[in-house]
A tleap script that builds the chain and sets N, CA, C and O, in Angstrom:
source leaprc.protein.ff14SB
mol = sequence {
  NMET ASP THR THR THR THR THR HIE VAL THR
  ASP ALA CYS MET PHE CYS HIE ARG THR SER
  THR ILE THR LEU THR GLY GLN GLU ALA ARG
  ASP TRP HIE ALA GLY THR PRO ILE GLN ASP
  ALA MET PRO ASP ARG PRO THR GLU GLU ARG
  GLU LEU ILE ARG SER GLY ILE HIE PRO GLU
  CYS TRP THR GLY MET PHE GLY SER ALA CGLU
}
set mol.1.N position { -135.727 42.950 -64.971 }
set mol.1.CA position { -135.447 43.846 -66.433 }
set mol.1.C position { -136.066 43.199 -67.587 }
set mol.1.O position { -136.246 42.004 -67.820 }
set mol.2.N position { -136.432 44.531 -68.440 }
set mol.2.CA position { -137.134 44.181 -69.363 }
set mol.2.C position { -136.276 43.922 -70.696 }
set mol.2.O position { -135.379 44.667 -71.089 }
set mol.3.N position { -136.790 42.495 -71.459 }
set mol.3.CA position { -136.007 42.333 -72.234 }
set mol.3.C position { -137.563 41.916 -73.884 }
set mol.3.O position { -137.905 41.278 -74.880 }
set mol.4.N position { -137.751 42.638 -73.189 }
set mol.4.CA position { -138.867 42.684 -74.326 }
set mol.4.C position { -138.651 43.554 -75.759 }
set mol.4.O position { -138.183 44.688 -75.658 }
set mol.5.N position { -138.995 43.017 -77.101 }
set mol.5.CA position { -138.544 43.964 -78.076 }
set mol.5.C position { -139.683 44.220 -78.810 }
set mol.5.O position { -140.676 43.541 -78.550 }
set mol.6.N position { -139.758 45.193 -79.811 }
set mol.6.CA position { -141.016 45.439 -80.423 }
set mol.6.C position { -140.220 46.040 -82.337 }
set mol.6.O position { -139.118 46.570 -82.482 }
set mol.7.N position { -141.093 45.755 -83.326 }
set mol.7.CA position { -140.850 46.144 -84.598 }
set mol.7.C position { -141.364 47.342 -84.995 }
set mol.7.O position { -142.563 47.615 -85.031 }
set mol.8.N position { -140.063 48.368 -85.422 }
set mol.8.CA position { -140.894 49.169 -86.002 }
set mol.8.C position { -140.079 49.475 -87.258 }
set mol.8.O position { -138.915 49.420 -87.656 }
set mol.9.N position { -141.431 49.864 -87.718 }
set mol.9.CA position { -141.403 50.255 -89.477 }
set mol.9.C position { -141.551 51.426 -90.072 }
set mol.9.O position { -142.647 51.945 -90.283 }
set mol.10.N position { -140.200 52.025 -90.450 }
set mol.10.CA position { -139.980 53.655 -91.023 }
set mol.10.C position { -140.905 53.977 -91.829 }
set mol.10.O position { -141.619 53.330 -92.594 }
set mol.11.N position { -140.777 55.423 -91.481 }
set mol.11.CA position { -141.607 55.853 -93.123 }
set mol.11.C position { -141.017 55.335 -94.242 }
set mol.11.O position { -140.360 54.299 -94.136 }
set mol.12.N position { -141.170 56.010 -95.544 }
set mol.12.CA position { -140.675 55.515 -96.542 }
set mol.12.C position { -139.622 56.713 -96.855 }
set mol.12.O position { -140.071 57.805 -97.204 }
set mol.13.N position { -138.583 56.562 -96.762 }
set mol.13.CA position { -137.199 56.821 -97.344 }
set mol.13.C position { -137.722 58.476 -98.675 }
set mol.13.O position { -138.175 58.265 -99.800 }
set mol.14.N position { -137.492 59.851 -98.126 }
set mol.14.CA position { -137.955 60.321 -99.029 }
set mol.14.C position { -137.445 60.579 -100.406 }
set mol.14.O position { -137.947 61.288 -101.278 }
set mol.15.N position { -136.122 59.721 -100.443 }
set mol.15.CA position { -135.255 59.835 -101.810 }
set mol.15.C position { -135.153 58.661 -102.706 }
set mol.15.O position { -135.016 58.637 -103.929 }
set mol.16.N position { -135.307 57.082 -101.320 }
set mol.16.CA position { -135.407 55.955 -102.533 }
set mol.16.C position { -136.987 55.492 -102.127 }
set mol.16.O position { -137.312 54.504 -102.786 }
set mol.17.N position { -137.704 55.807 -101.505 }
set mol.17.CA position { -139.074 55.541 -101.142 }
set mol.17.C position { -139.409 54.134 -100.526 }
set mol.17.O position { -140.515 53.604 -100.420 }
set mol.18.N position { -137.753 53.502 -100.016 }
set mol.18.CA position { -138.293 52.406 -99.485 }
set mol.18.C position { -138.306 52.747 -98.053 }
set mol.18.O position { -137.864 53.830 -97.668 }
set mol.19.N position { -138.930 51.623 -97.024 }
set mol.19.CA position { -139.048 51.527 -95.737 }
set mol.19.C position { -137.875 50.854 -95.002 }
set mol.19.O position { -136.968 50.591 -95.791 }
set mol.20.N position { -137.650 50.541 -93.893 }
set mol.20.CA position { -137.217 49.886 -93.215 }
set mol.20.C position { -137.724 48.980 -91.980 }
set mol.20.O position { -138.929 49.193 -91.847 }
set mol.21.N position { -137.306 48.140 -91.119 }
set mol.21.CA position { -137.704 46.976 -90.181 }
set mol.21.C position { -136.433 47.363 -89.268 }
set mol.21.O position { -135.234 47.173 -89.470 }
set mol.22.N position { -137.097 47.961 -88.213 }
set mol.22.CA position { -135.806 48.163 -87.091 }
set mol.22.C position { -136.794 47.869 -85.471 }
set mol.22.O position { -137.846 48.304 -85.002 }
set mol.23.N position { -135.690 46.854 -85.025 }
set mol.23.CA position { -136.162 46.343 -83.650 }
set mol.23.C position { -135.456 46.923 -82.336 }
set mol.23.O position { -134.306 46.866 -81.902 }
set mol.24.N position { -136.566 47.466 -81.923 }
set mol.24.CA position { -136.365 48.406 -80.630 }
set mol.24.C position { -136.608 47.808 -79.422 }
set mol.24.O position { -137.509 47.001 -79.191 }
set mol.25.N position { -135.564 48.331 -78.453 }
set mol.25.CA position { -136.077 47.307 -76.920 }
set mol.25.C position { -137.620 48.129 -76.359 }
set mol.25.O position { -137.980 49.258 -76.694 }
set mol.26.N position { -138.195 47.379 -75.625 }
set mol.26.CA position { -139.230 47.429 -75.247 }
set mol.26.C position { -139.239 49.269 -74.706 }
set mol.26.O position { -139.953 50.082 -75.295 }
set mol.27.N position { -138.406 49.635 -73.627 }
set mol.27.CA position { -137.954 50.887 -73.078 }
set mol.27.C position { -137.911 51.990 -74.046 }
set mol.27.O position { -138.541 53.036 -73.891 }
set mol.28.N position { -137.071 51.704 -75.157 }
set mol.28.CA position { -137.072 52.821 -75.943 }
set mol.28.C position { -137.770 52.792 -76.714 }
set mol.28.O position { -137.733 53.861 -77.324 }
set mol.29.N position { -138.788 51.834 -77.280 }
set mol.29.CA position { -140.435 52.166 -77.793 }
set mol.29.C position { -141.223 53.357 -77.078 }
set mol.29.O position { -141.708 54.402 -77.510 }
set mol.30.N position { -141.147 52.712 -75.666 }
set mol.30.CA position { -142.114 53.673 -74.817 }
set mol.30.C position { -141.170 55.012 -74.408 }
set mol.30.O position { -141.752 56.053 -74.104 }
set mol.31.N position { -140.408 54.982 -74.409 }
set mol.31.CA position { -139.753 56.213 -73.761 }
set mol.31.C position { -140.365 57.393 -75.759 }
set mol.31.O position { -141.060 58.404 -75.866 }
set mol.32.N position { -139.838 56.763 -76.570 }
set mol.32.CA position { -139.855 57.566 -77.705 }
set mol.32.C position { -141.368 57.656 -78.378 }
set mol.32.O position { -141.690 58.464 -79.250 }
set mol.33.N position { -142.201 56.678 -77.800 }
set mol.33.CA position { -143.744 57.410 -78.314 }
set mol.33.C position { -144.383 57.985 -76.961 }
set mol.33.O position { -145.557 58.355 -76.945 }
set mol.34.N position { -143.370 58.057 -75.563 }
set mol.34.CA position { -144.145 58.957 -74.804 }
set mol.34.C position { -144.230 60.412 -74.849 }
set mol.34.O position { -145.019 61.221 -74.362 }
set mol.35.N position { -142.733 60.549 -75.893 }
set mol.35.CA position { -142.327 61.953 -76.333 }
set mol.35.C position { -140.875 62.072 -75.967 }
set mol.35.O position { -140.119 62.821 -76.585 }
set mol.36.N position { -140.530 61.402 -75.059 }
set mol.36.CA position { -139.027 61.786 -75.175 }
set mol.36.C position { -138.067 61.743 -76.504 }
set mol.36.O position { -138.037 60.780 -77.271 }
set mol.37.N position { -137.189 63.086 -76.677 }
set mol.37.CA position { -136.645 63.118 -77.697 }
set mol.37.C position { -135.491 61.700 -78.091 }
set mol.37.O position { -134.921 60.856 -77.400 }
set mol.38.N position { -135.532 61.936 -79.214 }
set mol.38.CA position { -134.758 60.223 -79.865 }
set mol.38.C position { -133.860 60.010 -79.353 }
set mol.38.O position { -133.819 58.873 -78.883 }
set mol.39.N position { -132.630 60.896 -79.119 }
set mol.39.CA position { -131.847 60.716 -78.741 }
set mol.39.C position { -131.418 61.041 -77.166 }
set mol.39.O position { -130.254 61.018 -76.768 }
set mol.40.N position { -132.524 61.332 -76.387 }
set mol.40.CA position { -132.239 60.608 -75.042 }
set mol.40.C position { -133.147 59.128 -74.743 }
set mol.40.O position { -132.860 58.448 -73.758 }
set mol.41.N position { -134.307 58.693 -75.730 }
set mol.41.CA position { -134.752 57.366 -75.708 }
set mol.41.C position { -133.853 56.681 -75.828 }
set mol.41.O position { -133.746 55.841 -74.934 }
set mol.42.N position { -132.774 56.662 -76.935 }
set mol.42.CA position { -131.706 55.809 -77.702 }
set mol.42.C position { -130.410 56.257 -77.875 }
set mol.42.O position { -129.727 56.354 -78.895 }
set mol.43.N position { -130.163 56.536 -76.628 }
set mol.43.CA position { -128.868 57.092 -77.006 }
set mol.43.C position { -127.408 56.123 -77.050 }
set mol.43.O position { -126.255 56.544 -76.953 }
set mol.44.N position { -127.812 54.856 -77.207 }
set mol.44.CA position { -126.533 54.153 -77.593 }
set mol.44.C position { -126.634 53.640 -78.620 }
set mol.44.O position { -126.085 52.596 -78.970 }
set mol.45.N position { -127.606 54.551 -79.450 }
set mol.45.CA position { -127.880 54.098 -81.356 }
set mol.45.C position { -127.000 55.306 -81.903 }
set mol.45.O position { -126.936 56.346 -81.247 }
set mol.46.N position { -126.366 55.172 -83.029 }
set mol.46.CA position { -125.382 55.856 -83.951 }
set mol.46.C position { -126.566 56.993 -84.223 }
set mol.46.O position { -127.749 56.883 -83.902 }
set mol.47.N position { -126.003 57.993 -84.826 }
set mol.47.CA position { -126.931 59.063 -85.275 }
set mol.47.C position { -127.765 58.862 -86.152 }
set mol.47.O position { -128.947 59.199 -86.081 }
set mol.48.N position { -127.002 58.041 -87.478 }
set mol.48.CA position { -127.807 57.785 -88.384 }
set mol.48.C position { -128.508 56.830 -88.389 }
set mol.48.O position { -128.964 56.634 -89.515 }
set mol.49.N position { -128.943 55.855 -87.390 }
set mol.49.CA position { -129.339 54.923 -87.567 }
set mol.49.C position { -130.914 55.520 -86.130 }
set mol.49.O position { -131.954 54.861 -86.115 }
set mol.50.N position { -130.750 56.626 -85.243 }
set mol.50.CA position { -131.925 57.216 -84.886 }
set mol.50.C position { -132.249 58.221 -85.946 }
set mol.50.O position { -133.429 58.551 -85.831 }
set mol.51.N position { -131.564 58.923 -87.079 }
set mol.51.CA position { -132.273 59.350 -88.138 }
set mol.51.C position { -133.159 58.561 -88.950 }
set mol.51.O position { -134.165 59.078 -89.437 }
set mol.52.N position { -132.854 57.272 -89.150 }
set mol.52.CA position { -133.405 56.381 -89.833 }
set mol.52.C position { -134.567 56.356 -89.045 }
set mol.52.O position { -135.592 56.753 -89.600 }
set mol.53.N position { -134.656 55.924 -87.707 }
set mol.53.CA position { -135.825 55.428 -87.076 }
set mol.53.C position { -136.845 56.650 -86.908 }
set mol.53.O position { -138.032 56.344 -86.799 }
set mol.54.N position { -136.498 57.999 -86.877 }
set mol.54.CA position { -137.107 59.271 -86.893 }
set mol.54.C position { -137.866 59.496 -87.931 }
set mol.54.O position { -139.088 59.638 -87.952 }
set mol.55.N position { -136.827 59.537 -89.129 }
set mol.55.CA position { -137.775 60.166 -90.728 }
set mol.55.C position { -137.663 59.329 -91.695 }
set mol.55.O position { -138.098 59.493 -92.835 }
set mol.56.N position { -136.929 58.168 -91.180 }
set mol.56.CA position { -137.061 56.945 -92.513 }
set mol.56.C position { -136.007 57.171 -93.668 }
set mol.56.O position { -135.854 56.507 -94.693 }
set mol.57.N position { -135.324 58.282 -93.232 }
set mol.57.CA position { -134.104 58.379 -94.716 }
set mol.57.C position { -132.606 57.910 -94.038 }
set mol.57.O position { -131.895 58.382 -93.150 }
set mol.58.N position { -132.517 56.739 -94.930 }
set mol.58.CA position { -131.160 55.620 -95.061 }
set mol.58.C position { -129.816 56.524 -94.749 }
set mol.58.O position { -129.953 57.720 -95.008 }
set mol.59.N position { -128.783 56.194 -94.327 }
set mol.59.CA position { -127.898 56.842 -93.978 }
set mol.59.C position { -127.040 57.187 -95.324 }
set mol.59.O position { -126.359 58.205 -95.452 }
set mol.60.N position { -127.220 55.976 -96.481 }
set mol.60.CA position { -126.829 56.128 -97.947 }
set mol.60.C position { -127.428 56.880 -98.737 }
set mol.60.O position { -127.018 57.221 -99.846 }
set mol.61.N position { -128.734 57.281 -98.073 }
set mol.61.CA position { -129.817 58.197 -99.176 }
set mol.61.C position { -128.999 59.683 -98.757 }
set mol.61.O position { -128.332 60.345 -99.552 }
set mol.62.N position { -129.251 60.047 -97.186 }
set mol.62.CA position { -128.690 61.153 -97.047 }
set mol.62.C position { -127.200 61.684 -97.852 }
set mol.62.O position { -127.057 62.509 -98.754 }
set mol.63.N position { -126.234 60.880 -97.154 }
set mol.63.CA position { -124.921 61.119 -98.224 }
set mol.63.C position { -124.943 61.114 -99.678 }
set mol.63.O position { -124.258 61.922 -100.304 }
set mol.64.N position { -125.809 60.114 -100.355 }
set mol.64.CA position { -126.107 60.880 -101.827 }
set mol.64.C position { -126.042 61.846 -102.053 }
set mol.64.O position { -125.286 62.278 -102.923 }
set mol.65.N position { -127.069 62.788 -101.117 }
set mol.65.CA position { -127.722 63.188 -101.443 }
set mol.65.C position { -127.165 64.824 -100.930 }
set mol.65.O position { -127.451 65.860 -101.531 }
set mol.66.N position { -126.536 64.757 -100.005 }
set mol.66.CA position { -125.821 65.420 -99.233 }
set mol.66.C position { -124.163 65.824 -98.904 }
set mol.66.O position { -123.616 66.848 -98.496 }
set mol.67.N position { -123.739 64.634 -99.252 }
set mol.67.CA position { -122.196 64.055 -99.104 }
set mol.67.C position { -122.179 64.370 -97.644 }
set mol.67.O position { -122.907 65.052 -96.922 }
set mol.68.N position { -121.123 63.659 -97.450 }
set mol.68.CA position { -120.017 63.156 -96.118 }
set mol.68.C position { -120.604 64.091 -95.135 }
set mol.68.O position { -121.094 65.047 -95.737 }
set mol.69.N position { -120.773 64.204 -93.573 }
set mol.69.CA position { -120.901 65.127 -92.929 }
set mol.69.C position { -119.352 65.570 -92.549 }
set mol.69.O position { -119.207 66.600 -91.890 }
set mol.70.N position { -118.340 64.904 -92.905 }
set mol.70.CA position { -117.371 65.390 -92.684 }
set mol.70.C position { -116.211 66.271 -93.717 }
set mol.70.O position { -115.178 66.732 -93.231 }
savepdb mol mol.pdb
quit
């Protein structure tokens, strides 16, 4: 079993301009960087977290700009 992890620093959020640091499993990082769609590479992560990883947009920034999804 692969227990490696890697640190991913996101792009700067387009709203607040801050970056975030997220720990990915080695498998998540390999799959995503190999071109696997993020929802398939990281199916157990919440949608908001995958968006943060992919685009750098924080969930609270998204809600502040566009409101709740509900």
